[in-house]
C-alpha positions as CSV (number, residue, x, y, z in Angstrom):
1,X,30.2,37.0,108.1
2,X,32.9,35.0,109.8
3,X,35.0,36.1,112.8
4,X,33.3,39.5,112.6
5,X,34.9,39.9,109.2
6,X,33.0,41.2,106.3
7,X,32.4,38.7,103.5
8,X,33.2,40.3,100.2
9,X,32.3,38.8,96.8
10,X,35.0,39.3,94.2
11,X,33.9,41.6,91.4
12,X,34.5,39.1,88.5
13,X,32.4,36.5,90.2
14,X,29.7,38.9,90.9
15,X,29.7,40.2,87.4
16,X,29.5,36.7,86.0
17,X,26.6,35.8,88.2
18,X,24.8,39.0,87.3
19,X,25.5,38.3,83.6
20,X,24.1,34.8,83.9
21,X,21.2,36.1,85.8
22,X,20.3,38.7,83.2
23,X,21.2,36.5,80.2
24,X,18.7,37.0,77.3
25,X,18.3,33.7,75.4
26,X,16.2,35.0,72.6
27,X,18.7,37.7,71.7
28,X,21.6,35.2,71.8
29,X,19.7,32.8,69.5
30,X,19.1,35.5,67.0
31,X,22.7,36.5,67.0
32,X,23.8,32.9,66.5
33,X,21.4,32.5,63.5
34,X,22.7,35.7,61.9
35,X,26.3,34.5,62.3
36,X,25.4,31.1,60.8
37,X,23.6,32.7,57.9
38,X,26.5,35.0,57.2
39,X,28.9,32.0,57.3
40,X,26.7,30.0,54.8
41,X,26.5,32.9,52.4
42,X,30.3,33.3,52.5
43,X,30.8,29.5,51.8
44,X,28.2,29.7,49.0
45,X,29.9,32.7,47.4
46,X,33.3,31.0,47.6
47,X,32.0,27.8,46.0
48,X,30.2,29.7,43.2
49,X,33.4,31.6,42.5
50,X,35.4,28.4,42.3
51,X,32.8,26.8,39.9
52,X,32.8,29.8,37.7
53,X,36.6,29.8,37.5
54,X,36.6,26.1,36.5
55,X,33.9,26.6,33.9
56,X,35.8,29.5,32.3
57,X,39.0,27.5,32.2
58,X,37.1,24.5,30.5
59,X,35.5,26.8,27.9
60,X,38.9,28.3,27.1
61,X,40.4,24.9,26.7
62,X,37.6,23.8,24.3
63,X,37.8,27.1,22.3
64,X,41.6,26.6,21.8
65,X,41.1,23.0,20.6
66,X,38.4,24.0,18.1
67,X,40.4,26.9,16.9
68,X,43.4,24.6,16.3
69,X,41.1,22.1,14.5
70,X,39.8,24.8,12.1
71,X,43.3,25.8,11.4
72,X,44.4,22.3,10.5
73,X,41.3,21.9,8.2
74,X,42.1,25.1,6.4
75,X,45.8,24.1,6.0
76,X,44.7,20.8,4.5
77,X,42.4,22.5,2.1
78,X,45.2,24.9,1.0
79,X,47.5,21.9,0.5
80,X,44.9,20.2,-1.7
81,X,44.5,23.3,-3.8
82,X,48.2,23.6,-4.1
83,X,48.5,20.1,-5.5
84,X,45.6,20.5,-7.9
85,X,46.9,23.8,-9.4
86,X,50.6,22.9,-9.4
87,X,51.6,26.4,-8.2
88,X,53.6,25.5,-5.1
89,X,55.7,28.7,-4.8
90,X,52.7,31.1,-5.1
91,X,50.5,29.1,-2.9
92,X,53.2,29.0,-0.1
93,X,53.2,32.7,0.0
94,X,49.4,32.8,0.1
95,X,49.4,30.1,2.8
96,X,51.9,32.1,5.0
97,X,49.6,35.1,5.2
98,X,46.5,33.2,6.5
99,X,48.7,31.3,8.8
100,X,50.3,34.4,10.4
101,X,46.9,36.0,10.6
102,X,45.5,32.9,12.2
103,X,48.3,32.8,14.7
104,X,47.6,36.4,15.5
105,X,43.9,35.7,15.9
106,X,44.7,32.8,18.1
107,X,47.0,34.9,20.4
108,X,44.4,37.7,20.5
109,X,41.7,35.1,21.3
110,X,43.9,33.7,24.1
111,X,44.6,37.1,25.5
112,X,41.0,38.2,25.3
113,X,40.0,34.9,27.0
114,X,42.5,35.6,29.8
115,X,40.7,38.8,30.7
116,X,37.7,37.0,32.3
117,X,40.2,35.1,34.5
118,X,41.8,38.3,35.8
119,X,38.4,39.9,36.1
120,X,37.3,36.9,38.0
121,X,40.2,37.3,40.5
122,X,39.1,40.8,41.5
123,X,35.7,39.7,42.9
124,X,37.4,36.7,44.4
125,X,39.9,39.0,46.1
126,X,37.2,41.3,47.2
127,X,35.3,38.4,48.5
128,X,38.3,37.2,50.4
129,X,38.9,40.7,51.8
130,X,35.2,40.8,52.8
131,X,35.6,37.4,54.6
132,X,38.8,38.7,56.3
133,X,37.0,41.9,57.3
134,X,34.1,39.8,58.5
135,X,36.5,37.7,60.6
136,X,38.2,40.8,61.9
137,X,34.8,42.3,62.6
138,X,33.8,39.1,64.5
139,X,37.0,39.2,66.5
140,X,36.6,42.8,67.3
141,X,33.0,42.1,68.2
142,X,34.1,39.3,70.5
143,X,36.8,41.4,72.0
144,X,34.5,44.3,72.6
145,X,31.9,41.9,73.9
146,X,34.4,40.5,76.4
147,X,35.5,43.9,77.4
148,X,31.9,44.8,78.0
149,X,31.2,41.9,80.2
150,X,31.3,44.1,83.2
151,X,29.0,46.7,81.7
152,X,25.6,46.9,83.0
153,X,22.7,45.0,81.3
154,X,20.8,47.9,80.1
155,X,23.9,49.5,78.4
156,X,24.6,46.3,76.3
157,X,21.0,45.8,75.3
158,X,20.6,49.4,74.2
159,X,23.6,49.1,72.0
160,X,22.3,45.8,70.2
161,X,18.8,47.2,69.6
162,X,19.9,50.7,68.8
163,X,19.2,52.2,65.4
164,X,22.8,52.2,64.3
165,X,23.3,48.4,65.1
166,X,20.2,47.4,63.2
167,X,21.2,49.5,60.2
168,X,24.7,48.0,60.3
169,X,23.3,44.4,60.1
170,X,21.0,45.3,57.2
171,X,23.9,46.8,55.3
172,X,26.0,43.7,55.9
173,X,23.1,41.5,54.4
174,X,22.8,43.7,51.3
175,X,26.5,43.6,50.6
176,X,26.5,39.8,50.8
177,X,23.6,39.5,48.3
178,X,25.3,42.0,45.9
179,X,28.5,40.0,45.9
180,X,26.8,36.7,45.0
181,X,24.9,38.4,42.1
182,X,28.2,39.9,40.8
183,X,29.9,36.4,40.7
184,X,26.9,34.9,38.8
185,X,26.9,37.7,36.3
186,X,30.6,37.3,35.7
187,X,30.2,33.5,34.9
188,X,27.2,34.2,32.6
189,X,29.0,36.9,30.7
190,X,32.0,34.6,30.2
191,X,29.8,31.9,28.8
192,X,28.0,34.2,26.4
193,X,31.4,35.5,25.2
194,X,32.6,32.0,24.6
195,X,29.4,31.1,22.7
196,X,29.7,34.1,20.4
197,X,33.3,33.3,19.8
198,X,32.5,29.7,18.9
199,X,29.8,30.8,16.5
200,X,32.2,33.2,14.8
201,X,34.8,30.4,14.5
202,X,32.2,28.0,13.0
203,X,31.2,30.6,10.5
204,X,34.9,31.2,9.6
205,X,35.4,27.5,9.3
206,X,32.7,26.7,6.8
207,X,33.8,24.7,3.8
208,X,34.8,26.8,0.8
209,X,35.0,24.2,-2.1
210,X,31.9,23.2,-4.1
211,X,31.7,19.6,-2.9
212,X,32.2,20.7,0.7
213,X,29.4,23.3,0.3
214,X,27.1,20.6,-1.1
215,X,27.9,18.3,1.8
216,X,27.4,21.1,4.2
217,X,24.0,21.9,2.6
218,X,22.8,18.4,2.8
219,X,23.9,18.1,6.4
220,X,22.2,21.3,7.4
221,X,19.0,20.8,5.3
222,X,18.4,17.0,5.4
223,X,15.0,17.3,7.0
224,X,13.6,19.7,4.4
225,X,15.1,17.5,1.6
226,X,13.3,14.4,2.9
227,X,10.0,16.3,3.0
228,X,10.4,17.4,-0.6
229,X,11.2,13.8,-1.7
230,X,8.2,12.4,0.1
231,X,5.9,15.0,-1.6
232,X,7.3,14.1,-5.0
233,X,6.8,10.4,-4.4
234,X,3.2,11.0,-3.3
235,X,2.5,13.0,-6.5
236,X,3.9,10.2,-8.6
237,X,1.8,7.6,-6.9
238,X,-1.4,9.7,-7.3
239,X,-0.5,10.2,-11.0
240,X,0.0,6.4,-11.5
241,X,-3.4,5.6,-9.9
242,X,-5.2,8.1,-12.1
243,X,-3.4,6.7,-15.2
244,X,-4.4,3.2,-14.3
245,X,-8.0,4.2,-14.0
246,X,-7.7,6.1,-17.3
247,X,-6.5,3.0,-19.1
248,X,-9.8,1.3,-18.3
249,X,-11.7,3.4,-20.8
250,X,-12.4,6.7,-19.1
251,X,-11.2,10.1,-20.0
252,X,-9.2,12.1,-17.4
253,X,-12.1,14.5,-17.0
254,X,-14.5,11.7,-16.3
255,X,-12.2,10.2,-13.7
256,X,-11.9,13.5,-11.8
257,X,-15.7,13.9,-12.0
258,X,-16.2,10.5,-10.4
259,X,-13.7,11.4,-7.6
260,X,-15.3,14.8,-6.9
261,X,-18.8,13.3,-6.7
262,X,-19.0,11.9,-3.2
263,X,-22.1,9.9,-3.9
264,X,-20.4,7.7,-6.6
265,X,-17.6,5.2,-6.2
266,X,-15.8,3.4,-9.0
267,X,-17.0,-0.1,-8.3
268,X,-15.6,-3.4,-9.6
269,X,-18.6,-3.9,-11.8
270,X,-18.0,-0.4,-13.4
271,X,-14.3,-1.2,-13.9
272,X,-15.1,-4.6,-15.5
273,X,-17.7,-3.2,-17.8
274,X,-15.6,-0.2,-19.0
275,X,-12.7,-2.6,-19.7
276,X,-14.7,-5.4,-21.4
277,X,-16.5,-3.1,-24.0
278,X,-13.1,-2.8,-25.8
279,X,-13.0,-6.5,-26.3
280,X,-16.6,-7.1,-27.6
281,X,-17.5,-6.6,-31.3
282,X,-20.6,-7.0,-33.5
283,X,-20.8,-10.0,-35.8
284,X,-23.1,-10.0,-38.9
285,X,-23.1,-12.6,-41.6
286,X,-25.0,-10.1,-43.8
287,X,-22.1,-8.1,-45.3
288,X,-24.3,-5.5,-47.0
289,X,-24.8,-1.9,-45.7
290,X,-28.4,-1.4,-46.8
291,X,-30.3,-1.2,-43.6
292,X,-29.7,-0.7,-39.9
293,X,-28.9,-3.6,-37.5
294,X,-32.2,-3.3,-35.7
295,X,-34.2,-3.5,-38.9
296,X,-32.2,-6.6,-40.0
297,X,-32.9,-8.3,-36.7
298,X,-36.6,-7.5,-37.0
299,X,-36.8,-8.7,-40.6
300,X,-34.9,-11.9,-39.9
301,X,-36.8,-12.8,-36.8
302,X,-38.2,-16.0,-38.3
303,X,-35.0,-17.1,-40.0
304,X,-31.6,-18.3,-38.9
305,X,-29.8,-15.7,-36.7
306,X,-27.6,-13.5,-38.7
307,X,-26.5,-11.0,-36.1
308,X,-24.8,-11.4,-32.8
309,X,-21.7,-10.5,-30.7
310,X,-18.2,-11.8,-30.4
311,X,-15.3,-11.6,-27.9
312,X,-11.7,-10.8,-28.9
313,X,-9.6,-13.4,-27.1
314,X,-6.3,-12.9,-29.0
315,X,-4.7,-10.0,-30.9
316,X,-1.6,-10.5,-33.1
317,X,-0.4,-7.2,-34.7
318,X,-3.4,-5.7,-36.5
319,X,-5.2,-9.1,-36.6
320,X,-7.8,-10.1,-34.0
321,X,-9.3,-13.5,-33.2
322,X,-12.9,-13.5,-32.3
323,X,-14.8,-16.2,-30.3
324,X,-18.6,-16.3,-31.0
325,X,-21.5,-18.8,-31.4
326,X,-21.6,-21.2,-34.3
327,X,-25.3,-20.4,-34.8
328,X,-24.4,-16.7,-35.3
329,X,-22.0,-17.3,-38.2
330,X,-24.3,-20.0,-39.8
331,X,-22.8,-21.5,-42.9
332,X,-21.2,-18.3,-44.3
333,X,-17.4,-18.0,-44.5
334,X,-17.3,-14.2,-44.2
335,X,-18.7,-12.0,-41.5
336,X,-18.9,-8.2,-41.1
337,X,-17.1,-7.2,-37.9
338,X,-17.9,-3.8,-36.4
339,X,-15.6,-2.5,-33.6
340,X,-14.5,0.7,-31.9
341,X,-16.2,3.8,-33.1
342,X,-18.3,2.0,-35.8
343,X,-15.2,0.9,-37.7
344,X,-15.8,-2.3,-39.6
345,X,-14.0,-4.9,-41.6
346,X,-14.7,-8.3,-43.2
347,X,-13.6,-11.2,-41.2
348,X,-13.0,-14.8,-42.2
349,X,-14.5,-17.8,-40.4
350,X,-11.7,-20.1,-39.4
351,X,-14.0,-22.8,-38.1
352,X,-17.3,-23.5,-36.5
353,X,-18.4,-26.4,-34.3
354,X,-22.2,-26.9,-34.1
355,X,-22.1,-29.4,-31.2
356,X,-20.3,-26.9,-28.9
357,X,-21.9,-23.8,-30.6
358,X,-18.5,-22.2,-30.8
359,X,-17.0,-20.5,-33.9
360,X,-13.7,-18.5,-34.5
361,X,-13.3,-15.5,-36.8
362,X,-10.2,-13.7,-37.9
363,X,-10.3,-10.1,-38.9
364,X,-8.1,-7.0,-39.4
365,X,-8.5,-3.8,-37.4
366,X,-7.0,-0.3,-37.8
367,X,-3.7,0.4,-36.1
368,X,-5.1,3.2,-34.0
369,X,-8.1,1.1,-32.8
370,X,-8.7,0.6,-29.1
371,X,-9.7,-3.0,-29.5
372,X,-7.8,-5.3,-27.1
373,X,-7.8,-8.9,-26.1
374,X,-9.8,-9.8,-23.1
375,X,-8.3,-11.4,-20.0
376,X,-9.2,-15.1,-19.7
377,X,-10.8,-16.5,-16.5
378,X,-11.4,-19.9,-15.1
379,X,-15.0,-21.2,-15.3
380,X,-14.2,-24.2,-13.0
381,X,-14.0,-21.8,-10.0
382,X,-17.4,-20.3,-10.5
383,X,-19.6,-20.2,-7.4
384,X,-23.4,-20.2,-7.2
385,X,-24.6,-16.7,-6.6
386,X,-21.4,-15.1,-7.9
387,X,-22.0,-11.7,-9.6
388,X,-21.4,-11.5,-13.3
389,X,-22.1,-9.1,-16.2
390,X,-23.0,-9.8,-19.8
391,X,-21.4,-7.5,-22.5
392,X,-22.9,-7.6,-26.0
393,X,-24.7,-5.8,-28.8
394,X,-28.4,-6.5,-28.5
395,X,-30.1,-5.7,-31.8
396,X,-26.7,-5.0,-33.3
397,X,-24.6,-1.9,-33.8
398,X,-27.3,0.5,-32.7
399,X,-27.0,-0.7,-29.1
400,X,-23.4,-1.9,-29.1
401,X,-21.5,-2.1,-25.8
402,X,-24.6,-2.8,-23.7
403,X,-24.1,-4.3,-20.3
404,X,-26.5,-6.3,-18.2
405,X,-25.9,-7.5,-14.7
406,X,-26.8,-10.8,-12.9
407,X,-25.6,-13.7,-10.9
408,X,-24.7,-17.3,-11.6
409,X,-28.0,-19.1,-11.1
410,X,-26.9,-22.7,-11.7
411,X,-23.8,-24.8,-12.4
412,X,-23.3,-27.9,-14.6
413,X,-26.5,-27.6,-16.5
414,X,-27.2,-29.9,-19.5
415,X,-29.3,-28.0,-22.0
416,X,-30.9,-29.8,-25.0
417,X,-30.2,-28.0,-28.3
418,X,-31.9,-28.4,-31.6
419,X,-29.1,-27.7,-34.0
420,X,-30.7,-28.3,-37.4
421,X,-34.1,-26.8,-36.5
422,X,-36.1,-30.0,-37.1
423,X,-37.8,-29.8,-33.7
424,X,-35.7,-32.6,-32.4
425,X,-32.9,-32.1,-29.9
426,X,-29.5,-33.1,-31.3
427,X,-27.1,-32.6,-28.3
428,X,-26.9,-31.7,-24.7
429,X,-24.9,-28.5,-24.2
430,X,-22.8,-28.2,-21.0
431,X,-23.5,-24.8,-19.6
432,X,-24.0,-22.6,-16.5
433,X,-27.2,-20.8,-15.8
434,X,-27.5,-17.0,-15.2
435,X,-30.3,-14.5,-14.6
436,X,-28.7,-11.6,-16.5
437,X,-31.0,-10.4,-19.4
438,X,-29.9,-11.8,-22.8
439,X,-31.6,-10.4,-25.8
440,X,-31.3,-11.1,-29.6
441,X,-27.8,-9.9,-30.6
442,X,-26.3,-10.9,-27.2
443,X,-25.5,-14.4,-28.5
444,X,-21.7,-14.8,-28.6
445,X,-21.2,-11.9,-26.1
446,X,-18.9,-12.2,-23.1
447,X,-19.8,-13.2,-19.6
448,X,-17.4,-11.3,-17.3
449,X,-16.7,-11.9,-13.6
450,X,-16.0,-9.2,-10.9
451,X,-12.3,-9.2,-11.9
452,X,-13.0,-8.3,-15.5
453,X,-12.1,-11.8,-16.8
454,X,-14.0,-13.8,-19.4
455,X,-15.7,-16.8,-17.7
456,X,-18.3,-17.7,-20.4
457,X,-19.8,-17.1,-23.9
458,X,-23.5,-16.2,-23.8
459,X,-25.3,-18.8,-26.0
460,X,-29.1,-19.1,-25.5
461,X,-32.0,-18.5,-23.2
462,X,-35.4,-20.2,-22.5
463,X,-38.0,-18.2,-24.5
464,X,-41.3,-19.3,-23.2
465,X,-44.4,-17.6,-21.8
466,X,-44.2,-16.9,-18.0
467,X,-40.4,-17.7,-18.0
468,X,-38.0,-14.9,-17.2
469,X,-34.3,-14.7,-16.4
470,X,-33.2,-18.2,-17.5
471,X,-30.2,-17.8,-19.8
472,X,-27.2,-20.1,-20.4
473,X,-23.5,-19.5,-21.2
474,X,-20.8,-21.9,-22.4
475,X,-18.0,-22.2,-19.8
476,X,-14.9,-20.4,-21.0
477,X,-12.7,-23.5,-20.3
478,X,-14.7,-25.5,-22.8
479,X,-15.0,-22.6,-25.3
480,X,-11.3,-21.9,-25.2
481,X,-10.4,-25.5,-25.8
482,X,-12.8,-25.7,-28.9
483,X,-11.4,-22.3,-30.2
484,X,-7.8,-23.6,-30.1
485,X,-8.8,-26.7,-32.1
486,X,-10.7,-24.6,-34.6
487,X,-7.8,-22.2,-35.0
488,X,-5.3,-25.1,-35.5
489,X,-7.4,-27.5,-37.6
490,X,-10.5,-25.6,-38.7
491,X,-12.8,-28.3,-37.1
492,X,-13.4,-30.4,-34.0
493,X,-13.3,-34.2,-34.4
494,X,-15.6,-36.2,-32.1
495,X,-15.4,-39.9,-31.4
496,X,-18.3,-41.9,-33.0
497,X,-19.2,-45.4,-31.7
498,X,-21.1,-46.2,-35.0
499,X,-24.3,-47.4,-33.4
500,X,-28.0,-46.4,-33.8
501,X,-29.7,-45.5,-30.6
502,X,-33.3,-45.3,-29.3
503,X,-34.5,-44.1,-25.9
504,X,-35.9,-46.7,-23.6
505,X,-38.6,-44.3,-22.6
506,X,-39.9,-44.3,-26.2
507,X,-40.1,-48.1,-26.9
508,X,-43.3,-50.0,-26.4
509,X,-44.0,-53.0,-24.1
510,X,-43.7,-55.6,-26.9
511,X,-40.1,-54.5,-27.6
512,X,-39.3,-54.5,-23.9
513,X,-40.6,-58.1,-23.6
514,X,-38.7,-59.2,-26.7
515,X,-35.4,-57.9,-25.3
516,X,-36.2,-59.3,-21.8
517,X,-35.7,-55.9,-20.1
518,X,-36.6,-55.8,-16.4
519,X,-39.7,-53.7,-15.5
520,X,-37.7,-51.5,-13.2
521,X,-35.4,-50.2,-15.9
522,X,-37.0,-47.1,-17.3
523,X,-33.9,-45.1,-18.5
524,X,-31.1,-45.9,-21.0
525,X,-30.6,-46.3,-24.7
526,X,-31.4,-49.3,-26.9
527,X,-28.7,-50.3,-29.4
528,X,-30.0,-50.8,-32.9
529,X,-27.8,-51.4,-36.0
530,X,-24.1,-51.6,-35.3
531,X,-21.8,-50.5,-38.2
532,X,-19.2,-52.9,-39.2
533,X,-15.6,-52.1,-38.1
534,X,-16.9,-49.3,-35.9
535,X,-15.8,-48.5,-32.3
536,X,-19.1,-50.1,-31.1
537,X,-18.5,-53.4,-32.9
538,X,-14.8,-53.5,-31.8
539,X,-15.9,-52.9,-28.2
540,X,-18.4,-55.8,-28.3
541,X,-21.7,-53.9,-28.5
542,X,-24.6,-55.9,-30.1
543,X,-28.0,-55.2,-31.4
544,X,-30.7,-55.0,-28.6
545,X,-28.2,-54.2,-25.9
546,X,-29.5,-51.6,-23.4
547,X,-26.8,-49.2,-22.1
548,X,-27.8,-47.8,-18.7
549,X,-24.4,-46.5,-17.4
550,X,-21.4,-45.1,-19.2
551,X,-18.2,-43.9,-17.6
552,X,-19.8,-44.4,-14.2
553,X,-22.6,-42.0,-15.1
554,X,-26.2,-42.7,-15.5
555,X,-27.4,-42.7,-19.2
556,X,-30.9,-41.3,-19.3
557,X,-31.2,-41.0,-23.1
558,X,-29.3,-40.8,-26.4
559,X,-28.4,-37.1,-25.8
560,X,-26.7,-37.9,-22.5
561,X,-24.9,-40.9,-24.2
562,X,-23.6,-38.5,-26.9
563,X,-22.6,-35.9,-24.4
564,X,-20.5,-38.4,-22.4
565,X,-18.8,-39.7,-25.5
566,X,-18.0,-36.2,-26.8
567,X,-16.6,-35.1,-23.5
568,X,-13.7,-37.5,-24.1
569,X,-12.8,-36.1,-27.6
570,X,-9.3,-35.0,-26.3
571,X,-8.2,-38.1,-24.3
572,X,-10.1,-40.8,-26.1
573,X,-9.8,-43.1,-23.1
574,X,-11.6,-46.4,-22.7
575,X,-15.0,-46.1,-21.0
576,X,-16.7,-48.8,-18.9
577,X,-20.4,-49.5,-19.7
578,X,-23.2,-51.3,-17.9
579,X,-25.3,-53.2,-20.4
580,X,-28.5,-55.4,-20.2
581,X,-28.3,-58.3,-22.7
582,X,-31.1,-60.9,-22.7
583,X,-32.2,-59.6,-19.3
584,X,-28.8,-60.0,-17.7
585,X,-26.4,-57.2,-16.7
586,X,-22.9,-57.3,-18.3
587,X,-19.9,-54.9,-18.0
588,X,-18.1,-54.1,-21.2
589,X,-15.3,-51.6,-22.2
590,X,-15.9,-49.2,-25.0
591,X,-12.6,-48.3,-26.6
592,X,-12.7,-44.8,-28.2
593,X,-9.3,-45.3,-29.9
């Protein structure tokens, strides 16, 4: 109080201070959050409506473009038909009708597509009105709020927390949610309508000509077509595999039985054996048909072999060329050849070479016979321990097509052979050793490697007590060379030095002293008589010369000397020899030409 005057506080200031004093922060915060949420929902609804509008416009634009493209394609097809048929006037009338109908369809489609736009505007307008109403409502709320500034605190709070105010806020929230859902559904329905329309346009625009339909089919069904082609190729491959196996001598039923039996596999040995039996025949120099092969073999056990095997190495038309042993054919010019299913014919001996024990026979076979020429291998590539099989006819026809298995037991063997059966060895045979069983009748049979190729001709075995599994075969490289010469000339011509030879191991001490041979020389051959005008005489060999080396190889005896000379039957080259003459060593050249 001043000057005894009453101090009065203005009403507006008093009301403001009371308002500030009774201000409810929690309630104001909640009000602000509700306003903010309402504003965000309005912005979201506006943005969604705008996006839907843009999407509808884009879909309409694409639909128009595709519709026009389909119309152009159909018009071009009609023009092509018109040119092919040559009926221009009639076709023009036909073309006008589809064109008019298409224009009508296009207009109808455009008008129908305009409908979503107009429908879309309605919710947008309602949304705008709703926003305006909200703004007006907010303004009115502010105005009423400002007008109620001076109202007491309890009256304002009661109005905000009253049942009617809370229900009003709930209704506003539900209306916002419903409007957003309505906008989304409008956009989705517009898209589904557009997709259905596009599908109908595509169905209407399918190619109508045959070639277009074929192209359309391949484009649509390319994956299924590729699967079908792959299955067909797989079936062809399986058929080829079974046919290949079938050609090796098995029936189709047998092939499927082998495949169905899980315990058996078609090994390389089985394949080689089944193929080789069609190239091995029986050779008999007894052409009569009185007794069985086994009986003949038993009866002739003490005589010259008359029964054996042979390998077909060449087939020309209905003629086959057979490679066998010289000791099998003997001195007879005709041989009985049994092949296939006990078919037989009389073959002619083209030539036989006793030193190499190789003979060649030519015979005729039936046109429907399954006899075939064997594949030739390379004996120079044989390896110690390599598996082999021997295919022959032990004891003759009764056991034809027998197969025995073994390995290569030795290479580069020199086997002494008594050719004329006088208990004296006549030549050293070059052979390889094997442990496969070889029985009477196997002579001349084929020795087959794991690839089914011929690598040797079975020739002989050591038949002694307590000796088992020592058999020998002539290498196919040597046998084939001899067979070609026999086929061409009927004989093989060997170089002959024209000298008599004696083994140093067999001469007595008196002879050694007379020729002044050193005591440390125990191997070699002693030259006896030298034929005049012979290779030996022309080369400078003299009587009582002792040859200890020939062609850089040690000469143990006269068999080895003959083997070295015979090995150069094809090239006839000059050989160097180391000779003792009157106790002194000399080098001379033996000219085989």
